PDB file with one MODEL, atoms N, CA, C and O in Angstrom:
MODEL        1
ATOM      1  N   MET A   1       0.846  -1.169   0.000  1.00  0.00           N
ATOM      2  CA  MET A   1       0.000   0.000   0.000  1.00  0.00           C
ATOM      3  C   MET A   1       0.901   1.245   0.000  1.00  0.00           C
ATOM      4  O   MET A   1       1.870   1.305   0.757  1.00  0.00           O
ATOM      5  N   PRO A   2       0.588   2.227  -0.837  1.00  0.00           N
ATOM      6  CA  PRO A   2       1.414   3.434  -0.878  1.00  0.00           C
ATOM      7  C   PRO A   2       1.305   4.214   0.433  1.00  0.00           C
ATOM      8  O   PRO A   2       0.315   4.104   1.156  1.00  0.00           O
ATOM      9  N   ASP A   3       2.327   4.990   0.718  1.00  0.00           N
ATOM     10  CA  ASP A   3       2.377   5.807   1.922  1.00  0.00           C
ATOM     11  C   ASP A   3       1.314   6.900   1.838  1.00  0.00           C
ATOM     12  O   ASP A   3       1.453   7.846   1.062  1.00  0.00           O
ATOM     13  N   GLN A   4       0.263   6.772   2.626  1.00  0.00           N
ATOM     14  CA  GLN A   4      -0.804   7.760   2.630  1.00  0.00           C
ATOM     15  C   GLN A   4      -0.997   8.339   4.024  1.00  0.00           C
ATOM     16  O   GLN A   4      -2.115   8.670   4.418  1.00  0.00           O
ATOM     17  N   ILE A   5       0.075   8.456   4.753  1.00  0.00           N
ATOM     18  CA  ILE A   5       0.017   8.981   6.107  1.00  0.00           C
ATOM     19  C   ILE A   5       0.109  10.494   6.058  1.00  0.00           C
ATOM     20  O   ILE A   5       1.027  11.058   5.461  1.00  0.00           O
ATOM     21  N   ARG A   6      -0.858  11.144   6.697  1.00  0.00           N
ATOM     22  CA  ARG A   6      -0.778  12.601   6.801  1.00  0.00           C
ATOM     23  C   ARG A   6       0.293  12.951   7.824  1.00  0.00           C
ATOM     24  O   ARG A   6       0.466  12.256   8.825  1.00  0.00           O
ATOM     25  N   ARG A   7       1.002  14.029   7.561  1.00  0.00           N
ATOM     26  CA  ARG A   7       2.065  14.482   8.457  1.00  0.00           C
ATOM     27  C   ARG A   7       1.932  15.980   8.682  1.00  0.00           C
ATOM     28  O   ARG A   7       1.408  16.705   7.836  1.00  0.00           O
ATOM     29  N   LYS A   8       2.407  16.425   9.819  1.00  0.00           N
ATOM     30  CA  LYS A   8       2.356  17.837  10.166  1.00  0.00           C
ATOM     31  C   LYS A   8       3.607  18.171  10.971  1.00  0.00           C
ATOM     32  O   LYS A   8       4.005  17.411  11.853  1.00  0.00           O
ATOM     33  N   THR A   9       4.218  19.297  10.668  1.00  0.00           N
ATOM     34  CA  THR A   9       5.377  19.749  11.425  1.00  0.00           C
ATOM     35  C   THR A   9       4.905  20.678  12.535  1.00  0.00           C
ATOM     36  O   THR A   9       4.194  21.652  12.289  1.00  0.00           O
ATOM     37  N   VAL A  10       5.311  20.362  13.751  1.00  0.00           N
ATOM     38  CA  VAL A  10       4.991  21.187  14.912  1.00  0.00           C
ATOM     39  C   VAL A  10       6.298  21.800  15.391  1.00  0.00           C
ATOM     40  O   VAL A  10       7.265  21.087  15.660  1.00  0.00           O
ATOM     41  N   THR A  11       6.322  23.124  15.497  1.00  0.00           N
ATOM     42  CA  THR A  11       7.513  23.827  15.965  1.00  0.00           C
ATOM     43  C   THR A  11       7.272  24.343  17.372  1.00  0.00           C
ATOM     44  O   THR A  11       6.313  25.071  17.626  1.00  0.00           O
ATOM     45  N   ILE A  12       8.149  23.958  18.273  1.00  0.00           N
ATOM     46  CA  ILE A  12       8.058  24.395  19.661  1.00  0.00           C
ATOM     47  C   ILE A  12       9.355  25.106  19.996  1.00  0.00           C
ATOM     48  O   ILE A  12      10.394  24.469  20.171  1.00  0.00           O
ATOM     49  N   ASP A  13       9.294  26.423  20.086  1.00  0.00           N
ATOM     50  CA  ASP A  13      10.463  27.234  20.413  1.00  0.00           C
ATOM     51  C   ASP A  13      11.668  26.873  19.545  1.00  0.00           C
ATOM     52  O   ASP A  13      12.788  26.768  20.045  1.00  0.00           O
ATOM     53  N   GLY A  14      11.441  26.688  18.270  1.00  0.00           N
ATOM     54  CA  GLY A  14      12.511  26.403  17.320  1.00  0.00           C
ATOM     55  C   GLY A  14      12.780  24.927  17.075  1.00  0.00           C
ATOM     56  O   GLY A  14      13.409  24.577  16.076  1.00  0.00           O
ATOM     57  N   ALA A  15      12.319  24.058  17.962  1.00  0.00           N
ATOM     58  CA  ALA A  15      12.499  22.610  17.779  1.00  0.00           C
ATOM     59  C   ALA A  15      11.353  22.096  16.915  1.00  0.00           C
ATOM     60  O   ALA A  15      10.187  22.380  17.192  1.00  0.00           O
ATOM     61  N   GLU A  16      11.682  21.339  15.868  1.00  0.00           N
ATOM     62  CA  GLU A  16      10.665  20.820  14.960  1.00  0.00           C
ATOM     63  C   GLU A  16      10.428  19.336  15.186  1.00  0.00           C
ATOM     64  O   GLU A  16      11.365  18.548  15.317  1.00  0.00           O
ATOM     65  N   PHE A  17       9.144  18.975  15.227  1.00  0.00           N
ATOM     66  CA  PHE A  17       8.721  17.586  15.357  1.00  0.00           C
ATOM     67  C   PHE A  17       7.720  17.311  14.246  1.00  0.00           C
ATOM     68  O   PHE A  17       6.854  18.141  13.968  1.00  0.00           O
ATOM     69  N   ILE A  18       7.833  16.155  13.614  1.00  0.00           N
ATOM     70  CA  ILE A  18       6.873  15.761  12.584  1.00  0.00           C
ATOM     71  C   ILE A  18       5.964  14.713  13.208  1.00  0.00           C
ATOM     72  O   ILE A  18       6.418  13.662  13.661  1.00  0.00           O
ATOM     73  N   ILE A  19       4.666  15.021  13.222  1.00  0.00           N
ATOM     74  CA  ILE A  19       3.689  14.124  13.830  1.00  0.00           C
ATOM     75  C   ILE A  19       2.735  13.585  12.770  1.00  0.00           C
ATOM     76  O   ILE A  19       2.660  14.108  11.658  1.00  0.00           O
ATOM     77  N   SER A  20       2.019  12.546  13.129  1.00  0.00           N
ATOM     78  CA  SER A  20       0.944  12.031  12.277  1.00  0.00           C
ATOM     79  C   SER A  20      -0.268  11.829  13.169  1.00  0.00           C
ATOM     80  O   SER A  20      -0.123  11.694  14.384  1.00  0.00           O
ATOM     81  N   PRO A  21      -1.466  11.806  12.587  1.00  0.00           N
ATOM     82  CA  PRO A  21      -2.658  11.570  13.405  1.00  0.00           C
ATOM     83  C   PRO A  21      -2.724  10.118  13.863  1.00  0.00           C
ATOM     84  O   PRO A  21      -2.084   9.240  13.286  1.00  0.00           O
ATOM     85  N   LEU A  22      -3.498   9.887  14.894  1.00  0.00           N
ATOM     86  CA  LEU A  22      -3.716   8.532  15.368  1.00  0.00           C
ATOM     87  C   LEU A  22      -4.671   7.822  14.413  1.00  0.00           C
ATOM     88  O   LEU A  22      -5.592   8.439  13.879  1.00  0.00           O
ATOM     89  N   THR A  23      -4.453   6.543  14.202  1.00  0.00           N
ATOM     90  CA  THR A  23      -5.372   5.766  13.374  1.00  0.00           C
ATOM     91  C   THR A  23      -6.656   5.511  14.161  1.00  0.00           C
ATOM     92  O   THR A  23      -6.683   5.657  15.383  1.00  0.00           O
ATOM     93  N   LEU A  24      -7.704   5.135  13.461  1.00  0.00           N
ATOM     94  CA  LEU A  24      -8.956   4.802  14.137  1.00  0.00           C
ATOM     95  C   LEU A  24      -8.758   3.643  15.109  1.00  0.00           C
ATOM     96  O   LEU A  24      -9.319   3.635  16.205  1.00  0.00           O
ATOM     97  N   LYS A  25      -7.952   2.662  14.694  1.00  0.00           N
ATOM     98  CA  LYS A  25      -7.678   1.513  15.551  1.00  0.00           C
ATOM     99  C   LYS A  25      -6.979   1.956  16.829  1.00  0.00           C
ATOM    100  O   LYS A  25      -7.346   1.537  17.926  1.00  0.00           O
ATOM    101  N   ARG A  26      -5.972   2.806  16.676  1.00  0.00           N
ATOM    102  CA  ARG A  26      -5.224   3.278  17.849  1.00  0.00           C
ATOM    103  C   ARG A  26      -6.111   4.147  18.741  1.00  0.00           C
ATOM    104  O   ARG A  26      -5.979   4.108  19.964  1.00  0.00           O
ATOM    105  N   THR A  27      -7.006   4.925  18.151  1.00  0.00           N
ATOM    106  CA  THR A  27      -7.928   5.760  18.913  1.00  0.00           C
ATOM    107  C   THR A  27      -8.850   4.890  19.771  1.00  0.00           C
ATOM    108  O   THR A  27      -9.093   5.193  20.940  1.00  0.00           O
ATOM    109  N   ARG A  28      -9.357   3.812  19.180  1.00  0.00           N
ATOM    110  CA  ARG A  28     -10.204   2.877  19.949  1.00  0.00           C
ATOM    111  C   ARG A  28      -9.424   2.261  21.100  1.00  0.00           C
ATOM    112  O   ARG A  28      -9.944   2.126  22.207  1.00  0.00           O
ATOM    113  N   GLU A  29      -8.176   1.887  20.837  1.00  0.00           N
ATOM    114  CA  GLU A  29      -7.335   1.302  21.888  1.00  0.00           C
ATOM    115  C   GLU A  29      -7.118   2.299  23.024  1.00  0.00           C
ATOM    116  O   GLU A  29      -7.148   1.923  24.195  1.00  0.00           O
ATOM    117  N   LEU A  30      -6.899   3.564  22.680  1.00  0.00           N
ATOM    118  CA  LEU A  30      -6.684   4.591  23.701  1.00  0.00           C
ATOM    119  C   LEU A  30      -7.914   4.772  24.576  1.00  0.00           C
ATOM    120  O   LEU A  30      -7.801   5.014  25.777  1.00  0.00           O
ATOM    121  N   ALA A  31      -9.079   4.655  23.971  1.00  0.00           N
ATOM    122  CA  ALA A  31     -10.324   4.829  24.712  1.00  0.00           C
ATOM    123  C   ALA A  31     -10.538   3.698  25.720  1.00  0.00           C
ATOM    124  O   ALA A  31     -11.206   3.886  26.736  1.00  0.00           O
ATOM    125  N   LYS A  32      -9.972   2.536  25.437  1.00  0.00           N
ATOM    126  CA  LYS A  32     -10.169   1.364  26.295  1.00  0.00           C
ATOM    127  C   LYS A  32      -9.130   1.245  27.403  1.00  0.00           C
ATOM    128  O   LYS A  32      -9.369   0.565  28.401  1.00  0.00           O
ATOM    129  N   GLU A  33      -8.002   1.884  27.243  1.00  0.00           N
ATOM    130  CA  GLU A  33      -6.917   1.702  28.207  1.00  0.00           C
ATOM    131  C   GLU A  33      -6.420   3.045  28.717  1.00  0.00           C
ATOM    132  O   GLU A  33      -6.693   4.093  28.131  1.00  0.00           O
ATOM    133  N   ASP A  34      -5.703   2.993  29.790  1.00  0.00           N
ATOM    134  CA  ASP A  34      -5.114   4.192  30.382  1.00  0.00           C
ATOM    135  C   ASP A  34      -3.717   4.363  29.780  1.00  0.00           C
ATOM    136  O   ASP A  34      -2.717   3.953  30.369  1.00  0.00           O
ATOM    137  N   THR A  35      -3.672   4.972  28.609  1.00  0.00           N
ATOM    138  CA  THR A  35      -2.426   5.113  27.874  1.00  0.00           C
ATOM    139  C   THR A  35      -1.703   6.380  28.292  1.00  0.00           C
ATOM    140  O   THR A  35      -2.311   7.442  28.428  1.00  0.00           O
ATOM    141  N   GLU A  36      -0.416   6.258  28.492  1.00  0.00           N
ATOM    142  CA  GLU A  36       0.387   7.413  28.873  1.00  0.00           C
ATOM    143  C   GLU A  36       0.540   8.389  27.708  1.00  0.00           C
ATOM    144  O   GLU A  36       0.634   7.985  26.549  1.00  0.00           O
ATOM    145  N   THR A  37       0.563   9.652  28.031  1.00  0.00           N
ATOM    146  CA  THR A  37       0.760  10.705  27.040  1.00  0.00           C
ATOM    147  C   THR A  37       2.012  10.454  26.219  1.00  0.00           C
ATOM    148  O   THR A  37       1.994  10.617  24.999  1.00  0.00           O
ATOM    149  N   ILE A  38       3.084  10.065  26.860  1.00  0.00           N
ATOM    150  CA  ILE A  38       4.365   9.871  26.180  1.00  0.00           C
ATOM    151  C   ILE A  38       4.274   8.731  25.163  1.00  0.00           C
ATOM    152  O   ILE A  38       4.952   8.769  24.137  1.00  0.00           O
ATOM    153  N   SER A  39       3.449   7.722  25.432  1.00  0.00           N
ATOM    154  CA  SER A  39       3.268   6.615  24.487  1.00  0.00           C
ATOM    155  C   SER A  39       2.534   7.072  23.232  1.00  0.00           C
ATOM    156  O   SER A  39       2.842   6.620  22.129  1.00  0.00           O
ATOM    157  N   VAL A  40       1.567   7.966  23.400  1.00  0.00           N
ATOM    158  CA  VAL A  40       0.841   8.526  22.255  1.00  0.00           C
ATOM    159  C   VAL A  40       1.800   9.334  21.389  1.00  0.00           C
ATOM    160  O   VAL A  40       1.760   9.241  20.162  1.00  0.00           O
ATOM    161  N   ILE A  41       2.654  10.120  22.020  1.00  0.00           N
ATOM    162  CA  ILE A  41       3.628  10.932  21.284  1.00  0.00           C
ATOM    163  C   ILE A  41       4.592  10.027  20.520  1.00  0.00           C
ATOM    164  O   ILE A  41       4.873  10.273  19.347  1.00  0.00           O
ATOM    165  N   ALA A  42       5.096   8.991  21.171  1.00  0.00           N
ATOM    166  CA  ALA A  42       6.023   8.061  20.508  1.00  0.00           C
ATOM    167  C   ALA A  42       5.359   7.410  19.301  1.00  0.00           C
ATOM    168  O   ALA A  42       5.968   7.310  18.236  1.00  0.00           O
ATOM    169  N   TYR A  43       4.114   6.966  19.460  1.00  0.00           N
ATOM    170  CA  TYR A  43       3.386   6.342  18.355  1.00  0.00           C
ATOM    171  C   TYR A  43       3.281   7.308  17.172  1.00  0.00           C
ATOM    172  O   TYR A  43       3.557   6.930  16.034  1.00  0.00           O
ATOM    173  N   SER A  44       2.885   8.544  17.441  1.00  0.00           N
ATOM    174  CA  SER A  44       2.690   9.531  16.378  1.00  0.00           C
ATOM    175  C   SER A  44       4.007   9.866  15.670  1.00  0.00           C
ATOM    176  O   SER A  44       4.055   9.927  14.441  1.00  0.00           O
ATOM    177  N   LEU A  45       5.058  10.080  16.436  1.00  0.00           N
ATOM    178  CA  LEU A  45       6.358  10.412  15.836  1.00  0.00           C
ATOM    179  C   LEU A  45       6.886   9.251  15.002  1.00  0.00           C
ATOM    180  O   LEU A  45       7.402   9.460  13.904  1.00  0.00           O
ATOM    181  N   ASN A  46       6.761   8.036  15.514  1.00  0.00           N
ATOM    182  CA  ASN A  46       7.222   6.861  14.771  1.00  0.00           C
ATOM    183  C   ASN A  46       6.402   6.642  13.512  1.00  0.00           C
ATOM    184  O   ASN A  46       6.951   6.289  12.468  1.00  0.00           O
ATOM    185  N   ARG A  47       5.102   6.848  13.598  1.00  0.00           N
ATOM    186  CA  ARG A  47       4.237   6.680  12.420  1.00  0.00           C
ATOM    187  C   ARG A  47       4.578   7.720  11.358  1.00  0.00           C
ATOM    188  O   ARG A  47       4.617   7.407  10.169  1.00  0.00           O
ATOM    189  N   ALA A  48       4.823   8.953  11.786  1.00  0.00           N
ATOM    190  CA  ALA A  48       5.180  10.013  10.846  1.00  0.00           C
ATOM    191  C   ALA A  48       6.517   9.738  10.181  1.00  0.00           C
ATOM    192  O   ALA A  48       6.719  10.083   9.017  1.00  0.00           O
ATOM    193  N   ALA A  49       7.430   9.116  10.916  1.00  0.00           N
ATOM    194  CA  ALA A  49       8.746   8.790  10.358  1.00  0.00           C
ATOM    195  C   ALA A  49       8.628   7.728   9.271  1.00  0.00           C
ATOM    196  O   ALA A  49       9.486   7.636   8.393  1.00  0.00           O
ATOM    197  N   GLY A  50       7.558   6.919   9.330  1.00  0.00           N
ATOM    198  CA  GLY A  50       7.314   5.922   8.295  1.00  0.00           C
ATOM    199  C   GLY A  50       8.284   4.765   8.319  1.00  0.00           C
ATOM    200  O   GLY A  50       8.440   4.072   7.314  1.00  0.00           O
ATOM    201  N   SER A  51       8.926   4.543   9.421  1.00  0.00           N
ATOM    202  CA  SER A  51       9.921   3.494   9.516  1.00  0.00           C
ATOM    203  C   SER A  51       9.392   2.346  10.359  1.00  0.00           C
ATOM    204  O   SER A  51       8.650   2.561  11.317  1.00  0.00           O
ATOM    205  N   ASP A  52       9.774   1.133  10.003  1.00  0.00           N
ATOM    206  CA  ASP A  52       9.425  -0.023  10.817  1.00  0.00           C
ATOM    207  C   ASP A  52      10.291  -0.074  12.071  1.00  0.00           C
ATOM    208  O   ASP A  52       9.923  -0.700  13.065  1.00  0.00           O
ATOM    209  N   ASP A  53      11.434   0.584  12.015  1.00  0.00           N
ATOM    210  CA  ASP A  53      12.332   0.628  13.168  1.00  0.00           C
ATOM    211  C   ASP A  53      11.814   1.669  14.151  1.00  0.00           C
ATOM    212  O   ASP A  53      11.562   2.813  13.774  1.00  0.00           O
ATOM    213  N   THR A  54      11.658   1.281  15.393  1.00  0.00           N
ATOM    214  CA  THR A  54      11.190   2.221  16.397  1.00  0.00           C
ATOM    215  C   THR A  54      12.291   3.215  16.690  1.00  0.00           C
ATOM    216  O   THR A  54      13.369   2.855  17.164  1.00  0.00           O
ATOM    217  N   GLU A  55      12.002   4.466  16.400  1.00  0.00           N
ATOM    218  CA  GLU A  55      12.981   5.522  16.611  1.00  0.00           C
ATOM    219  C   GLU A  55      12.751   6.194  17.960  1.00  0.00           C
ATOM    220  O   GLU A  55      13.707   6.533  18.657  1.00  0.00           O
ATOM    221  N   TYR A  56      11.490   6.387  18.327  1.00  0.00           N
ATOM    222  CA  TYR A  56      11.158   7.066  19.573  1.00  0.00           C
ATOM    223  C   TYR A  56      10.571   6.073  20.560  1.00  0.00           C
ATOM    224  O   TYR A  56       9.682   5.296  20.213  1.00  0.00           O
ATOM    225  N   THR A  57      11.064   6.097  21.778  1.00  0.00           N
ATOM    226  CA  THR A  57      10.560   5.252  22.859  1.00  0.00           C
ATOM    227  C   THR A  57      10.221   6.145  24.041  1.00  0.00           C
ATOM    228  O   THR A  57      10.601   7.315  24.084  1.00  0.00           O
ATOM    229  N   LYS A  58       9.512   5.585  24.984  1.00  0.00           N
ATOM    230  CA  LYS A  58       9.190   6.325  26.204  1.00  0.00           C
ATOM    231  C   LYS A  58      10.476   6.834  26.858  1.00  0.00           C
ATOM    232  O   LYS A  58      10.550   7.978  27.308  1.00  0.00           O
ATOM    233  N   GLU A  59      11.471   5.974  26.899  1.00  0.00           N
ATOM    234  CA  GLU A  59      12.719   6.325  27.562  1.00  0.00           C
ATOM    235  C   GLU A  59      13.452   7.474  26.865  1.00  0.00           C
ATOM    236  O   GLU A  59      13.881   8.424  27.520  1.00  0.00           O
ATOM    237  N   ASN A  60      13.596   7.388  25.526  1.00  0.00           N
ATOM    238  CA  ASN A  60      14.356   8.470  24.887  1.00  0.00           C
ATOM    239  C   ASN A  60      13.543   9.760  24.792  1.00  0.00           C
ATOM    240  O   ASN A  60      14.125  10.843  24.744  1.00  0.00           O
ATOM    241  N   LEU A  61      12.220   9.669  24.763  1.00  0.00           N
ATOM    242  CA  LEU A  61      11.408  10.890  24.767  1.00  0.00           C
ATOM    243  C   LEU A  61      11.450  11.576  26.129  1.00  0.00           C
ATOM    244  O   LEU A  61      11.405  12.803  26.205  1.00  0.00           O
ATOM    245  N   GLU A  62      11.536  10.798  27.198  1.00  0.00           N
ATOM    246  CA  GLU A  62      11.650  11.407  28.524  1.00  0.00           C
ATOM    247  C   GLU A  62      12.959  12.185  28.660  1.00  0.00           C
ATOM    248  O   GLU A  62      13.028  13.160  29.408  1.00  0.00           O
ATOM    249  N   ASP A  63      13.992  11.756  27.939  1.00  0.00           N
ATOM    250  CA  ASP A  63      15.257  12.495  27.931  1.00  0.00           C
ATOM    251  C   ASP A  63      15.215  13.683  26.980  1.00  0.00           C
ATOM    252  O   ASP A  63      15.942  14.655  27.182  1.00  0.00           O
ATOM    253  N   LEU A  64      14.380  13.624  25.950  1.00  0.00           N
ATOM    254  CA  LEU A  64      14.326  14.658  24.915  1.00  0.00           C
ATOM    255  C   LEU A  64      13.364  15.792  25.247  1.00  0.00           C
ATOM    256  O   LEU A  64      13.688  16.958  25.020  1.00  0.00           O
ATOM    257  N   LEU A  65      12.197  15.474  25.774  1.00  0.00           N
ATOM    258  CA  LEU A  65      11.136  16.465  25.952  1.00  0.00           C
ATOM    259  C   LEU A  65      11.118  17.062  27.353  1.00  0.00           C
ATOM    260  O   LEU A  65      11.519  16.423  28.327  1.00  0.00           O
ATOM    261  N   ASP A  66      10.643  18.302  27.431  1.00  0.00           N
ATOM    262  CA  ASP A  66      10.319  18.895  28.721  1.00  0.00           C
ATOM    263  C   ASP A  66       8.792  18.854  28.870  1.00  0.00           C
ATOM    264  O   ASP A  66       8.093  18.415  27.957  1.00  0.00           O
ATOM    265  N   ALA A  67       8.283  19.304  30.005  1.00  0.00           N
ATOM    266  CA  ALA A  67       6.844  19.223  30.269  1.00  0.00           C
ATOM    267  C   ALA A  67       6.032  20.034  29.261  1.00  0.00           C
ATOM    268  O   ALA A  67       4.972  19.593  28.818  1.00  0.00           O
ATOM    269  N   HIS A  68       6.523  21.209  28.900  1.00  0.00           N
ATOM    270  CA  HIS A  68       5.815  22.062  27.942  1.00  0.00           C
ATOM    271  C   HIS A  68       5.737  21.387  26.569  1.00  0.00           C
ATOM    272  O   HIS A  68       4.668  21.335  25.961  1.00  0.00           O
ATOM    273  N   SER A  69       6.862  20.874  26.087  1.00  0.00           N
ATOM    274  CA  SER A  69       6.892  20.211  24.776  1.00  0.00           C
ATOM    275  C   SER A  69       5.980  18.999  24.761  1.00  0.00           C
ATOM    276  O   SER A  69       5.280  18.761  23.776  1.00  0.00           O
ATOM    277  N   ARG A  70       5.980  18.232  25.837  1.00  0.00           N
ATOM    278  CA  ARG A  70       5.109  17.052  25.921  1.00  0.00           C
ATOM    279  C   ARG A  70       3.645  17.455  25.798  1.00  0.00           C
ATOM    280  O   ARG A  70       2.885  16.828  25.060  1.00  0.00           O
ATOM    281  N   THR A  71       3.252  18.494  26.517  1.00  0.00           N
ATOM    282  CA  THR A  71       1.860  18.942  26.492  1.00  0.00           C
ATOM    283  C   THR A  71       1.459  19.470  25.124  1.00  0.00           C
ATOM    284  O   THR A  71       0.387  19.136  24.618  1.00  0.00           O
ATOM    285  N   VAL A  72       2.313  20.295  24.521  1.00  0.00           N
ATOM    286  CA  VAL A  72       2.006  20.855  23.202  1.00  0.00           C
ATOM    287  C   VAL A  72       1.904  19.752  22.161  1.00  0.00           C
ATOM    288  O   VAL A  72       0.957  19.735  21.374  1.00  0.00           O
ATOM    289  N   LEU A  73       2.863  18.826  22.141  1.00  0.00           N
ATOM    290  CA  LEU A  73       2.826  17.736  21.167  1.00  0.00           C
ATOM    291  C   LEU A  73       1.573  16.881  21.340  1.00  0.00           C
ATOM    292  O   LEU A  73       0.912  16.547  20.357  1.00  0.00           O
ATOM    293  N   PHE A  74       1.247  16.530  22.560  1.00  0.00           N
ATOM    294  CA  PHE A  74       0.065  15.704  22.814  1.00  0.00           C
ATOM    295  C   PHE A  74      -1.199  16.400  22.320  1.00  0.00           C
ATOM    296  O   PHE A  74      -2.030  15.778  21.658  1.00  0.00           O
ATOM    297  N   ASN A  75      -1.348  17.670  22.633  1.00  0.00           N
ATOM    298  CA  ASN A  75      -2.525  18.424  22.191  1.00  0.00           C
ATOM    299  C   ASN A  75      -2.581  18.553  20.678  1.00  0.00           C
ATOM    300  O   ASN A  75      -3.659  18.462  20.090  1.00  0.00           O
ATOM    301  N   GLU A  76      -1.434  18.764  20.039  1.00  0.00           N
ATOM    302  CA  GLU A  76      -1.386  18.853  18.573  1.00  0.00           C
ATOM    303  C   GLU A  76      -1.768  17.523  17.929  1.00  0.00           C
ATOM    304  O   GLU A  76      -2.485  17.500  16.930  1.00  0.00           O
ATOM    305  N   ILE A  77      -1.293  16.425  18.496  1.00  0.00           N
ATOM    306  CA  ILE A  77      -1.612  15.097  17.962  1.00  0.00           C
ATOM    307  C   ILE A  77      -3.114  14.833  18.078  1.00  0.00           C
ATOM    308  O   ILE A  77      -3.734  14.352  17.130  1.00  0.00           O
ATOM    309  N   LEU A  78      -3.694  15.144  19.230  1.00  0.00           N
ATOM    310  CA  LEU A  78      -5.134  14.945  19.399  1.00  0.00           C
ATOM    311  C   LEU A  78      -5.926  15.813  18.430  1.00  0.00           C
ATOM    312  O   LEU A  78      -6.895  15.342  17.835  1.00  0.00           O
ATOM    313  N   ALA A  79      -5.533  17.070  18.260  1.00  0.00           N
ATOM    314  CA  ALA A  79      -6.235  17.963  17.330  1.00  0.00           C
ATOM    315  C   ALA A  79      -6.089  17.469  15.897  1.00  0.00           C
ATOM    316  O   ALA A  79      -7.061  17.467  15.143  1.00  0.00           O
ATOM    317  N   PHE A  80      -4.878  17.048  15.512  1.00  0.00           N
ATOM    318  CA  PHE A  80      -4.620  16.567  14.161  1.00  0.00           C
ATOM    319  C   PHE A  80      -5.391  15.281  13.887  1.00  0.00           C
ATOM    320  O   PHE A  80      -5.702  14.973  12.736  1.00  0.00           O
ATOM    321  N   SER A  81      -5.700  14.530  14.944  1.00  0.00           N
ATOM    322  CA  SER A  81      -6.453  13.281  14.819  1.00  0.00           C
ATOM    323  C   SER A  81      -7.958  13.507  14.860  1.00  0.00           C
ATOM    324  O   SER A  81      -8.732  12.561  14.716  1.00  0.00           O
ATOM    325  N   GLY A  82      -8.374  14.749  15.055  1.00  0.00           N
ATOM    326  CA  GLY A  82      -9.787  15.062  15.116  1.00  0.00           C
ATOM    327  C   GLY A  82     -10.412  14.768  16.465  1.00  0.00           C
ATOM    328  O   GLY A  82     -11.634  14.671  16.572  1.00  0.00           O
ATOM    329  N   LEU A  83      -9.593  14.624  17.498  1.00  0.00           N
ATOM    330  CA  LEU A  83     -10.086  14.285  18.822  1.00  0.00           C
ATOM    331  C   LEU A  83     -10.180  15.495  19.746  1.00  0.00           C
ATOM    332  O   LEU A  83     -10.688  15.390  20.862  1.00  0.00           O
ATOM    333  N   ARG A  84      -9.699  16.622  19.288  1.00  0.00           N
ATOM    334  CA  ARG A  84      -9.729  17.844  20.084  1.00  0.00           C
ATOM    335  C   ARG A  84      -9.747  19.012  19.119  1.00  0.00           C
ATOM    336  O   ARG A  84      -9.164  18.941  18.037  1.00  0.00           O
ATOM    337  N   GLN A  85     -10.411  20.081  19.506  1.00  0.00           N
ATOM    338  CA  GLN A  85     -10.485  21.258  18.649  1.00  0.00           C
ATOM    339  C   GLN A  85      -9.110  21.902  18.543  1.00  0.00           C
ATOM    340  O   GLN A  85      -8.408  22.057  19.542  1.00  0.00           O
ATOM    341  N   GLU A  86      -8.725  22.283  17.302  1.00  0.00           N
ATOM    342  CA  GLU A  86      -7.430  22.919  17.091  1.00  0.00           C
ATOM    343  C   GLU A  86      -7.438  24.345  17.587  1.00  0.00           C
ATOM    344  O   GLU A  86      -8.481  24.985  17.719  1.00  0.00           O
ATOM    345  N   GLY A  87      -6.230  24.820  17.858  1.00  0.00           N
ATOM    346  CA  GLY A  87      -6.067  26.217  18.243  1.00  0.00           C
ATOM    347  C   GLY A  87      -5.525  26.337  19.647  1.00  0.00           C
ATOM    348  O   GLY A  87      -5.882  25.573  20.544  1.00  0.00           O
ATOM    349  N   GLY A  88      -4.655  27.315  19.817  1.00  0.00           N
ATOM    350  CA  GLY A  88      -4.135  27.632  21.130  1.00  0.00           C
ATOM    351  C   GLY A  88      -2.865  26.921  21.521  1.00  0.00           C
ATOM    352  O   GLY A  88      -2.163  27.399  22.413  1.00  0.00           O
ATOM    353  N   ALA A  89      -2.534  25.819  20.913  1.00  0.00           N
ATOM    354  CA  ALA A  89      -1.335  25.077  21.296  1.00  0.00           C
ATOM    355  C   ALA A  89      -0.276  25.206  20.222  1.00  0.00           C
ATOM    356  O   ALA A  89       0.086  24.221  19.577  1.00  0.00           O
ATOM    357  N   THR A  90       0.219  26.409  20.029  1.00  0.00           N
ATOM    358  CA  THR A  90       1.195  26.616  18.975  1.00  0.00           C
ATOM    359  C   THR A  90       2.589  26.211  19.391  1.00  0.00           C
ATOM    360  O   THR A  90       3.422  25.856  18.557  1.00  0.00           O
ATOM    361  N   GLY A  91       2.840  26.265  20.687  1.00  0.00           N
ATOM    362  CA  GLY A  91       4.155  25.904  21.164  1.00  0.00           C
ATOM    363  C   GLY A  91       5.141  27.042  21.139  1.00  0.00           C
ATOM    364  O   GLY A  91       6.234  26.920  21.691  1.00  0.00           O
ATOM    365  N   GLU A  92       4.793  28.128  20.524  1.00  0.00           N
ATOM    366  CA  GLU A  92       5.700  29.262  20.470  1.00  0.00           C
ATOM    367  C   GLU A  92       5.579  30.067  21.758  1.00  0.00           C
ATOM    368  O   GLU A  92       4.480  30.456  22.154  1.00  0.00           O
ATOM    369  N   SER A  93       6.684  30.309  22.394  1.00  0.00           N
ATOM    370  CA  SER A  93       6.685  31.098  23.622  1.00  0.00           C
ATOM    371  C   SER A  93       6.427  32.557  23.312  1.00  0.00           C
ATOM    372  O   SER A  93       6.928  33.094  22.325  1.00  0.00           O
ATOM    373  N   LYS A  94       5.655  33.180  24.150  1.00  0.00           N
ATOM    374  CA  LYS A  94       5.389  34.604  23.988  1.00  0.00           C
ATOM    375  C   LYS A  94       6.071  35.315  25.149  1.00  0.00           C
ATOM    376  O   LYS A  94       5.545  35.360  26.261  1.00  0.00           O
ATOM    377  N   ALA A  95       7.236  35.864  24.879  1.00  0.00           N
ATOM    378  CA  ALA A  95       8.000  36.521  25.940  1.00  0.00           C
ATOM    379  C   ALA A  95       7.696  37.989  26.017  1.00  0.00           C
ATOM    380  O   ALA A  95       8.255  38.692  26.859  1.00  0.00           O
TER     381      ALA A  95
ENDMDL
END
């Protein structure tokens, strides 16, 4: 099957992350279980990368992300998946 995964670049204070929306199957799984935010982020980043090799894990994301980045990415993934209304989570700091 050809690569038909939607992708979106999220910029948080200059750091760029490429995410993909959650599949319907993964959305159903999330509704049934208490899934950690970091696991959702890892799934989205790995899916967007399009690789069978797992690039992002809970462990390496905990070393990479701060609390703000985790929250912004999670909200962007949910909005991109149609599970939350978009807007407000740009990730850009307003100093």
